[in-house]
C-alpha positions as a Python dict, from the first residue, in 0.01 Angstrom:
ca = {
    (1, 'X'): (0, 0, 0),
    (2, 'X'): (-85, 359, 75),
    (3, 'X'): (-439, 413, 203),
    (4, 'X'): (-559, 771, 174),
    (5, 'X'): (-857, 958, 312),
    (6, 'X'): (-937, 1319, 231),
    (7, 'X'): (-1110, 1506, 516),
    (8, 'X'): (-1058, 1858, 385),
    (9, 'X'): (-1215, 2057, 104),
    (10, 'X'): (-973, 2348, 60),
    (11, 'X'): (-732, 2181, -183),
    (12, 'X'): (-826, 1938, -458),
    (13, 'X'): (-690, 1585, -423),
    (14, 'X'): (-668, 1413, -762),
    (15, 'X'): (-575, 1058, -856),
    (16, 'X'): (-258, 1201, -1012),
    (17, 'X'): (-168, 1365, -679),
    (18, 'X'): (-222, 1041, -487),
    (19, 'X'): (-18, 848, -747),
    (20, 'X'): (270, 1094, -701),
    (21, 'X'): (260, 1058, -323),
    (22, 'X'): (253, 680, -359),
    (23, 'X'): (565, 697, -580),
    (24, 'X'): (739, 911, -320),
    (25, 'X'): (645, 663, -44),
    (26, 'X'): (759, 361, -245),
    (27, 'X'): (1089, 527, -337),
    (28, 'X'): (1167, 655, 14),
    (29, 'X'): (1101, 313, 164),
    (30, 'X'): (1319, 138, -95),
    (31, 'X'): (1596, 391, -29),
    (32, 'X'): (1571, 298, 338),
    (33, 'X'): (1601, -71, 257),
    (34, 'X'): (1236, -161, 313),
    (35, 'X'): (1180, -409, 34),
    (36, 'X'): (855, -569, 145),
    (37, 'X'): (493, -467, 93),
    (38, 'X'): (371, -209, 340),
    (39, 'X'): (61, -38, 479),
    (40, 'X'): (54, 333, 554),
    (41, 'X'): (-262, 533, 620),
    (42, 'X'): (-246, 894, 506),
    (43, 'X'): (-513, 1138, 614),
    (44, 'X'): (-543, 1474, 436),
    (45, 'X'): (-677, 1750, 661),
    (46, 'X'): (-687, 2129, 688),
    (47, 'X'): (-511, 2346, 947),
    (48, 'X'): (-804, 2343, 1189),
    (49, 'X'): (-823, 1964, 1203),
    (50, 'X'): (-448, 1908, 1233),
    (51, 'X'): (-444, 2157, 1521),
    (52, 'X'): (-713, 1953, 1697),
    (53, 'X'): (-522, 1627, 1639),
    (54, 'X'): (-194, 1789, 1750),
    (55, 'X'): (-362, 1910, 2069),
    (56, 'X'): (-528, 1573, 2140),
    (57, 'X'): (-218, 1361, 2076),
    (58, 'X'): (72, 1587, 2176),
    (59, 'X'): (-89, 1856, 2396),
    (60, 'X'): (35, 2121, 2151),
    (61, 'X'): (-255, 2353, 2066),
    (62, 'X'): (-136, 2483, 1731),
    (63, 'X'): (-143, 2378, 1370),
    (64, 'X'): (146, 2187, 1218),
    (65, 'X'): (223, 2047, 875),
    (66, 'X'): (244, 1672, 929),
    (67, 'X'): (202, 1426, 1215),
    (68, 'X'): (340, 1073, 1218),
    (69, 'X'): (215, 782, 1424),
    (70, 'X'): (455, 487, 1387),
    (71, 'X'): (346, 134, 1462),
    (72, 'X'): (701, -1, 1490),
    (73, 'X'): (924, 11, 1795),
    (74, 'X'): (1296, 79, 1754),
    (75, 'X'): (1580, 76, 2000),
    (76, 'X'): (1663, 434, 2091),
    (77, 'X'): (1955, 555, 1881),
    (78, 'X'): (1958, 249, 1655),
    (79, 'X'): (1875, 446, 1341),
    (80, 'X'): (2156, 691, 1398),
    (81, 'X'): (2426, 434, 1468),
    (82, 'X'): (2351, 240, 1149),
    (83, 'X'): (2258, 528, 918),
    (84, 'X'): (2114, 292, 656),
    (85, 'X'): (1954, 13, 851),
    (86, 'X'): (1887, -335, 729),
    (87, 'X'): (1548, -352, 895),
    (88, 'X'): (1440, -683, 1041),
    (89, 'X'): (1066, -658, 1091),
    (90, 'X'): (901, -883, 1345),
    (91, 'X'): (597, -1077, 1220),
    (92, 'X'): (384, -903, 1485),
    (93, 'X'): (404, -585, 1274),
    (94, 'X'): (269, -752, 962),
    (95, 'X'): (-80, -800, 828),
    (96, 'X'): (-28, -1101, 608),
    (97, 'X'): (267, -1007, 388),
    (98, 'X'): (232, -632, 445),
    (99, 'X'): (431, -443, 704),
    (100, 'X'): (210, -204, 903),
    (101, 'X'): (421, 112, 927),
    (102, 'X'): (168, 353, 1076),
    (103, 'X'): (-33, 664, 1007),
    (104, 'X'): (41, 1008, 866),
    (105, 'X'): (-178, 1317, 897),
    (106, 'X'): (-96, 1590, 646),
    (107, 'X'): (-240, 1940, 638),
    (108, 'X'): (-259, 2023, 269),
    (109, 'X'): (-352, 2379, 363),
    (110, 'X'): (-27, 2416, 564),
    (111, 'X'): (174, 2250, 285),
    (112, 'X'): (46, 2509, 39),
    (113, 'X'): (123, 2795, 280),
    (114, 'X'): (476, 2663, 338),
    (115, 'X'): (544, 2612, -32),
    (116, 'X'): (464, 2979, -88),
    (117, 'X'): (664, 3087, 218),
    (118, 'X'): (973, 2886, 113),
    (119, 'X'): (942, 2973, -255),
    (120, 'X'): (920, 2623, -399),
    (121, 'X'): (647, 2413, -555),
    (122, 'X'): (351, 2267, -370),
    (123, 'X'): (456, 1924, -505),
    (124, 'X'): (801, 1969, -351),
    (125, 'X'): (657, 2066, -13),
    (126, 'X'): (411, 1775, -1),
    (127, 'X'): (686, 1534, -114),
    (128, 'X'): (918, 1667, 156),
    (129, 'X'): (652, 1626, 424),
    (130, 'X'): (574, 1271, 309),
    (131, 'X'): (944, 1173, 316),
    (132, 'X'): (981, 1343, 655),
    (133, 'X'): (686, 1145, 790),
    (134, 'X'): (807, 815, 645),
    (135, 'X'): (1143, 863, 817),
    (136, 'X'): (955, 917, 1144),
    (137, 'X'): (762, 594, 1082),
    (138, 'X'): (1099, 422, 1043),
    (139, 'X'): (1240, 553, 1371),
    (140, 'X'): (1413, 877, 1274),
    (141, 'X'): (1363, 1183, 1492),
    (142, 'X'): (1485, 1541, 1518),
    (143, 'X'): (1452, 1631, 1884),
    (144, 'X'): (1828, 1673, 1934),
    (145, 'X'): (2072, 1840, 1694),
    (146, 'X'): (2268, 1523, 1608),
    (147, 'X'): (1951, 1340, 1507),
    (148, 'X'): (1813, 1645, 1325),
    (149, 'X'): (2126, 1674, 1108),
    (150, 'X'): (2104, 1308, 1009),
    (151, 'X'): (1731, 1324, 937),
    (152, 'X'): (1754, 1644, 729),
    (153, 'X'): (2044, 1501, 527),
    (154, 'X'): (1849, 1182, 459),
    (155, 'X'): (1537, 1377, 354),
    (156, 'X'): (1737, 1581, 103),
    (157, 'X'): (1918, 1274, -33),
    (158, 'X'): (1590, 1100, -105),
    (159, 'X'): (1427, 1408, -260),
    (160, 'X'): (1736, 1474, -476),
    (161, 'X'): (1729, 1117, -606),
    (162, 'X'): (1364, 1175, -695),
    (163, 'X'): (1476, 1497, -869),
    (164, 'X'): (1245, 1701, -646),
    (165, 'X'): (1440, 2014, -566),
    (166, 'X'): (1377, 2350, -403),
}
């Protein structure tokens, strides 16, 4: 289940918007082989608040588009060796039958700015950021080039299967 909270007032968040994000989450997780119920918390913020959170949690005093806070622990490099992992989730990461994946913080203001900058739809940008964040929750990263190539490829594969294109 996707739990959302809207803490910004610059961009309208409708039920239709939340339903679309939920579809993207469900699809991305299924594509990654996660076939059990899940919990993700998604917080919608503006640029000012995401900058504060980024500074508090990462000591980076600037705005960003999305932050991911995974609850799961993965062996370093495991995701990249087994591109499509058959995840085996320990019971300690579950709340009843639901897998607790973690938290996402998304600046809708930054998503809108980036959609205009990159020349694609706002829906595409938000969907990309959600998929990007989900992959982080599942252990992907992009700190080194090899990992970045794999993560970017996987993001595009998922978005293409959803028919969400640039």
